[in-house]
Phi, psi and omega in degrees: 000138172241135179238131172249132177230127179275123174234093186068242179255006181259135174254128179261125179239144176251131180242155177260134177245141173272126185235133173222161177259124179280112183293335181287323185251341185078008181263150170278133180242130181237139179228134171261105186298142177089350180249102182306130180086352185271082177207147179197186178220168177198155180285334178231164178296322177299313180295322178297317182300313179299316181294319177298319180298314179299310183292326175297313176302318179293316180297319181288330171301322184275340180284126181271358182290144171299151186299333179287348178262003177283132183309149178250139178293131179253313179163185182241149176234138175263127182244128179258128178226150177274135178230000000 
């Protein structure tokens, strides 16, 4: 879900991040789908959220697309395969 709220000249957007726990490092890894470069890690979920916010702000600063052209989160699908 993305929500836009106009506050003066600032637009507040909410993005969805995909989060997983890396068993090799024990770190939480977060990715914001559709935003190139918007991925990071953290030792705790709180640290990951802070890091994702910082990296997302940097990525959006560098992105020249109008805000209406930023991809919108649709959902997740669980896929079952035999391995």
